[in-house]
Backbone as ProteinMPNN parsed JSONL, in Angstrom:
{"seq_chain_A": "TINNGKITAISGDQSPASRGYMAFNQIDPYVSGQKITISTIKSTSSSALPYVSGATFSSIAYWDSLKTALKKAGI", "coords_chain_A": {"N_chain_A": [[-179.491, -51.597, -59.399], [-179.259, -50.194, -56.251], [-181.0, -48.388, -53.858], [-181.326, -46.666, -50.92], [-181.541, -49.1, -49.511], [-183.212, -50.605, -51.125], [-183.975, -52.386, -54.126], [-183.908, -50.639, -57.019], [-183.584, -50.612, -59.716], [-182.985, -53.005, -62.259], [-181.416, -55.345, -64.429], [-181.521, -58.134, -66.378], [-179.522, -60.429, -68.181], [-179.353, -62.923, -70.668], [-177.283, -65.472, -71.642], [-176.064, -68.16, -73.412], [-178.574, -67.034, -75.757], [-181.865, -67.958, -74.967], [-184.88, -69.391, -73.735], [-184.849, -67.824, -71.556], [-185.242, -65.069, -71.73], [-187.962, -64.726, -71.491], [-188.441, -65.107, -68.788], [-186.821, -63.095, -67.674], [-187.887, -60.717, -68.731], [-190.232, -60.574, -67.336], [-189.592, -60.841, -64.625], [-187.639, -58.861, -64.05], [-189.078, -56.256, -64.015], [-190.767, -56.831, -61.878], [-189.043, -57.092, -59.701], [-187.643, -54.582, -59.717], [-189.81, -52.942, -59.372], [-190.258, -53.152, -56.757], [-191.782, -55.202, -55.639], [-191.012, -57.268, -54.205], [-189.017, -57.918, -51.403], [-185.57, -57.291, -50.493], [-184.763, -58.768, -48.281], [-186.555, -60.917, -48.387], [-185.776, -62.081, -50.797], [-183.179, -62.876, -50.125], [-183.653, -64.685, -48.023], [-185.194, -66.742, -48.974], [-185.443, -69.805, -50.724], [-184.155, -70.115, -53.995], [-185.637, -71.668, -55.741], [-188.136, -71.438, -54.656], [-188.938, -68.879, -55.008], [-190.814, -66.418, -56.95], [-191.612, -67.564, -60.228], [-191.444, -67.908, -63.82], [-193.714, -69.552, -65.764], [-192.793, -72.066, -67.984], [-190.299, -71.144, -68.2], [-188.839, -71.993, -66.043], [-186.273, -72.954, -65.128], [-184.595, -70.896, -65.993], [-185.687, -68.834, -64.492], [-185.04, -69.637, -61.866], [-182.259, -69.564, -62.081], [-181.967, -66.836, -62.469], [-182.745, -65.789, -59.94], [-180.762, -66.991, -58.354], [-178.486, -65.717, -59.399], [-179.05, -63.062, -58.734], [-179.062, -63.221, -55.94], [-176.352, -63.821, -55.532], [-175.18, -61.463, -56.514], [-176.146, -59.595, -54.647], [-174.897, -60.551, -52.359], [-172.178, -60.192, -53.057], [-172.196, -57.449, -53.108], [-172.281, -56.903, -50.516], [-174.639, -56.95, -49.16]], "CA_chain_A": [[-179.235, -50.394, -58.646], [-179.857, -50.232, -54.919], [-181.139, -47.053, -53.303], [-181.966, -46.715, -49.597], [-181.812, -50.478, -49.143], [-184.195, -51.236, -52.007], [-183.576, -52.526, -55.523], [-184.719, -49.688, -57.779], [-183.432, -50.934, -61.142], [-182.297, -54.283, -62.471], [-181.442, -55.786, -65.82], [-180.986, -59.471, -66.531], [-179.099, -60.822, -69.521], [-179.255, -64.371, -70.86], [-176.301, -65.864, -72.648], [-176.56, -67.862, -74.758], [-180.002, -66.73, -75.822], [-182.771, -69.102, -74.823], [-186.188, -68.96, -73.253], [-184.64, -66.996, -70.382], [-185.783, -63.721, -71.903], [-189.338, -64.736, -70.994], [-188.369, -64.917, -67.344], [-186.213, -61.807, -67.343], [-188.822, -59.641, -69.073], [-191.289, -60.513, -66.33], [-189.064, -60.722, -63.267], [-186.965, -57.564, -63.876], [-189.997, -55.218, -63.517], [-191.292, -57.28, -60.589], [-188.038, -56.762, -58.696], [-187.394, -53.135, -59.667], [-191.045, -52.327, -58.892], [-190.227, -53.382, -55.31], [-192.86, -56.103, -55.251], [-190.371, -58.271, -53.37], [-187.963, -57.26, -50.637], [-184.248, -57.909, -50.498], [-184.718, -59.788, -47.23], [-187.272, -62.093, -48.891], [-184.911, -62.701, -51.804], [-182.053, -63.509, -49.443], [-184.04, -65.737, -47.086], [-186.043, -67.741, -49.626], [-184.788, -70.637, -51.725], [-184.384, -69.643, -55.365], [-186.697, -72.462, -56.372], [-189.41, -71.079, -54.045], [-189.259, -67.508, -55.388], [-191.686, -66.389, -58.129], [-190.996, -68.009, -61.472], [-192.25, -67.77, -65.023], [-194.044, -70.851, -66.327], [-192.137, -72.276, -69.274], [-188.91, -70.688, -68.065], [-188.562, -72.25, -64.636], [-184.834, -73.032, -64.861], [-184.065, -69.538, -66.157], [-186.147, -68.064, -63.337], [-184.222, -70.031, -60.721], [-180.917, -69.023, -62.329], [-182.09, -65.388, -62.248], [-182.715, -65.545, -58.5], [-179.422, -67.357, -57.874], [-177.57, -64.644, -59.801], [-179.364, -61.874, -57.938], [-178.572, -63.487, -54.592], [-174.894, -63.694, -55.582], [-174.86, -60.039, -56.674], [-176.394, -58.947, -53.371], [-173.845, -60.974, -51.442], [-170.949, -59.51, -53.454], [-172.356, -56.028, -52.786], [-172.255, -56.798, -49.065], [-176.017, -56.724, -48.677]], "C_chain_A": [[-179.958, -50.508, -57.314], [-179.849, -48.815, -54.372], [-181.91, -47.158, -51.986], [-182.387, -48.128, -49.213], [-182.85, -51.194, -49.978], [-183.629, -51.322, -53.419], [-184.5, -51.617, -56.333], [-184.608, -49.902, -59.281], [-182.64, -52.222, -61.253], [-182.415, -54.651, -63.943], [-180.78, -57.148, -65.905], [-180.632, -59.758, -67.975], [-178.952, -62.332, -69.571], [-178.254, -64.662, -71.957], [-175.969, -67.325, -72.442], [-178.064, -67.64, -74.721], [-180.824, -68.011, -75.736], [-184.121, -68.562, -74.371], [-186.06, -68.06, -72.03], [-185.208, -65.608, -70.512], [-187.213, -63.629, -71.399], [-189.356, -64.463, -69.492], [-187.885, -63.516, -67.017], [-187.163, -60.657, -67.626], [-189.937, -59.503, -68.045], [-190.751, -60.286, -64.924], [-188.364, -59.383, -63.045], [-187.925, -56.491, -63.354], [-190.594, -55.555, -62.149], [-190.339, -56.864, -59.473], [-187.849, -55.251, -58.595], [-188.633, -52.358, -59.23], [-191.246, -52.535, -57.4], [-191.414, -54.208, -54.825], [-192.332, -57.272, -54.425], [-189.216, -57.586, -52.661], [-186.638, -58.005, -50.749], [-184.183, -59.004, -49.441], [-185.459, -61.053, -47.655], [-186.418, -62.831, -49.911], [-183.793, -63.483, -51.123], [-182.468, -64.723, -48.611], [-184.861, -66.87, -47.705], [-185.237, -68.512, -50.662], [-185.134, -70.128, -53.123], [-185.514, -70.391, -56.045], [-188.076, -72.142, -55.791], [-189.817, -69.634, -54.352], [-190.127, -67.526, -56.645], [-190.941, -66.798, -59.401], [-191.977, -67.845, -62.618], [-192.467, -69.166, -65.605], [-193.447, -70.962, -67.726], [-190.69, -71.831, -69.263], [-188.46, -70.866, -66.615], [-187.07, -72.253, -64.335], [-184.179, -71.665, -65.006], [-184.473, -68.657, -64.984], [-185.299, -68.367, -62.112], [-182.803, -69.485, -60.873], [-180.9, -67.511, -62.1], [-181.957, -65.087, -60.76], [-181.357, -65.893, -57.909], [-178.417, -66.254, -58.19], [-177.803, -63.387, -58.976], [-178.871, -62.043, -56.501], [-177.054, -63.327, -54.529], [-174.481, -62.233, -55.688], [-175.072, -59.291, -55.357], [-175.304, -59.289, -52.374], [-172.527, -60.276, -51.765], [-170.997, -58.026, -53.114], [-172.361, -55.808, -51.263], [-173.622, -56.543, -48.445], [-176.607, -58.015, -48.18]], "O_chain_A": [[-181.132, -50.876, -57.263], [-178.831, -48.125, -54.414], [-183.023, -47.684, -51.955], [-183.466, -48.328, -48.654], [-183.323, -52.266, -49.601], [-182.893, -50.437, -53.856], [-185.718, -51.799, -56.335], [-185.45, -49.422, -60.04], [-181.746, -52.496, -60.452], [-183.391, -54.307, -64.609], [-179.612, -57.301, -65.545], [-181.362, -59.372, -68.888], [-178.478, -62.947, -68.616], [-178.373, -64.151, -73.071], [-175.606, -67.691, -71.325], [-178.736, -68.018, -73.761], [-180.498, -69.017, -76.366], [-184.447, -67.399, -74.61], [-187.07, -67.579, -71.518], [-185.62, -65.014, -69.515], [-187.637, -62.574, -70.929], [-190.176, -63.692, -68.995], [-188.47, -62.829, -66.18], [-187.238, -59.714, -66.839], [-190.522, -58.429, -67.902], [-191.39, -59.61, -64.117], [-188.476, -58.813, -61.96], [-187.625, -55.863, -62.339], [-190.89, -54.659, -61.359], [-190.762, -56.351, -58.437], [-187.891, -54.697, -57.496], [-188.513, -51.226, -58.763], [-192.272, -52.145, -56.843], [-191.975, -53.958, -53.759], [-193.088, -58.145, -54.0], [-188.516, -56.765, -53.254], [-186.6, -59.195, -51.062], [-183.605, -60.063, -49.686], [-185.031, -62.156, -47.314], [-186.342, -64.06, -49.894], [-183.498, -64.616, -51.501], [-181.71, -65.688, -48.508], [-185.185, -67.846, -47.028], [-184.438, -67.928, -51.394], [-186.277, -69.757, -53.391], [-186.262, -69.815, -56.834], [-189.088, -72.533, -56.373], [-190.916, -69.211, -53.995], [-190.176, -68.54, -57.341], [-189.789, -66.42, -59.611], [-193.177, -67.666, -62.414], [-191.505, -69.875, -65.902], [-193.586, -70.054, -68.546], [-189.939, -72.103, -70.2], [-187.791, -70.004, -66.044], [-186.641, -71.613, -63.375], [-183.299, -71.314, -64.22], [-183.688, -67.824, -64.531], [-184.885, -67.452, -61.4], [-182.214, -69.0, -59.907], [-179.918, -66.972, -61.59], [-181.16, -64.238, -60.36], [-180.852, -65.167, -57.053], [-177.593, -65.899, -57.347], [-176.849, -62.725, -58.567], [-178.323, -61.108, -55.917], [-176.531, -62.756, -53.572], [-173.536, -61.807, -55.024], [-174.259, -58.441, -54.993], [-174.838, -58.425, -51.631], [-171.831, -59.817, -50.859], [-169.961, -57.411, -52.859], [-172.434, -54.674, -50.79], [-173.736, -55.993, -47.35], [-177.754, -58.039, -47.733]]}, "name": "protein", "num_of_chains": 1, "seq": "TINNGKITAISGDQSPASRGYMAFNQIDPYVSGQKITISTIKSTSSSALPYVSGATFSSIAYWDSLKTALKKAGI"}
């Protein structure tokens, strides 16, 4: 959910189930808590954005998916 140019709620799903839940459970609140800006997300390589140790690939996939969603939303 985006409100006034800020991400205010987000929910990541992993399919098939894997260690991705570790990343999503930590990154979802980080993003919705506005600890990172949309402009930072858009301008930073997914591999350089915050990641969860032990779930690095899922973390990168999370950021890639979020970047795609923002682009599709015209942001």
